[in-house]
C-alpha positions as CSV (number, residue, x, y, z in Angstrom):
1,M,10.6,19.2,27.9
2,P,12.9,16.5,25.5
3,D,14.4,18.2,22.3
4,I,12.5,17.4,19.1
5,Q,14.2,16.0,15.9
6,H,13.0,17.6,12.3
7,I,13.3,15.7,8.5
8,K,12.2,16.6,5.9
9,L,9.6,14.6,4.1
10,S,11.6,13.6,1.5
11,E,14.5,12.4,3.8
12,L,12.0,10.3,5.8
13,T,10.4,8.8,2.5
14,T,14.5,7.8,1.4
15,L,14.8,6.5,4.6
16,I,11.7,4.4,4.7
17,E,12.4,3.6,1.1
18,Q,15.7,1.8,2.0
19,V,14.6,-0.4,5.0
20,V,12.1,-1.5,2.7
21,K,14.5,-2.0,0.1
22,D,16.7,-4.0,3.0
23,V,14.2,-6.0,4.3
24,F,12.7,-7.4,1.0
25,A,15.4,-7.5,-1.7
26,E,14.8,-10.6,-3.1
27,K,12.3,-11.5,-1.3
28,T,8.7,-12.2,-2.9
29,Y,5.3,-12.8,-1.6
30,W,1.9,-13.9,-2.1
31,V,0.0,-11.4,0.0
32,I,-3.8,-12.3,1.6
33,A,-5.9,-9.5,1.6
34,E,-9.3,-8.1,0.3
35,I,-9.6,-5.4,-2.1
36,S,-12.4,-2.9,-0.6
37,G,-13.6,0.2,-2.2
38,L,-12.6,-0.4,-5.6
39,N,-13.2,2.5,-8.0
40,Y,-12.3,2.8,-11.4
41,Y,-11.5,5.8,-13.8
42,P,-12.2,4.9,-17.1
43,D,-11.2,8.5,-18.9
44,K,-7.8,8.0,-16.8
45,N,-7.6,4.9,-17.0
46,Y,-6.7,4.2,-13.2
47,Y,-8.4,1.9,-10.5
48,F,-7.9,3.3,-6.6
49,F,-8.8,1.1,-3.9
50,D,-7.5,-0.3,-0.7
51,L,-6.1,-3.6,0.3
52,V,-7.7,-4.8,3.6
53,E,-6.7,-7.6,6.3
54,K,-10.1,-8.4,8.7
55,N,-10.0,-10.8,11.9
56,E,-11.8,-14.0,11.1
57,A,-13.1,-14.6,13.6
58,T,-15.0,-11.5,14.2
59,N,-14.7,-9.4,10.8
60,A,-13.0,-6.5,12.3
61,L,-10.9,-4.7,10.0
62,L,-7.3,-5.0,11.6
63,T,-5.2,-2.8,8.9
64,S,-5.4,-1.4,5.8
65,I,-3.1,-0.2,2.8
66,K,-4.5,2.6,0.2
67,C,-3.2,1.6,-3.6
68,N,-3.7,2.0,-7.4
69,A,-3.1,0.6,-10.5
70,W,-2.7,2.5,-13.7
71,G,-0.8,1.0,-17.1
72,S,-0.6,-2.3,-17.7
73,S,-1.5,-3.0,-14.0
74,V,-4.9,-2.6,-15.2
75,S,-5.3,-4.9,-17.6
76,K,-4.0,-7.7,-14.7
77,I,-7.3,-6.4,-12.7
78,R,-9.8,-7.1,-15.3
């Protein structure tokens, strides 16, 4: 059985953050996606939703990512 390495969650998220910064540094993209499962919580002024991409021919879900918005971003969504 191979020796399994361990990593703390905080170390993993730091590595992921660094990779994202390295790949996307000083780049801007428009993301083409649909919003799904939009929920607004007025008492907290939060939106929770998913961004999804579907196959154009079959409408099958290809990928999704969970998102949230608060503060000044809420006014942009409205």
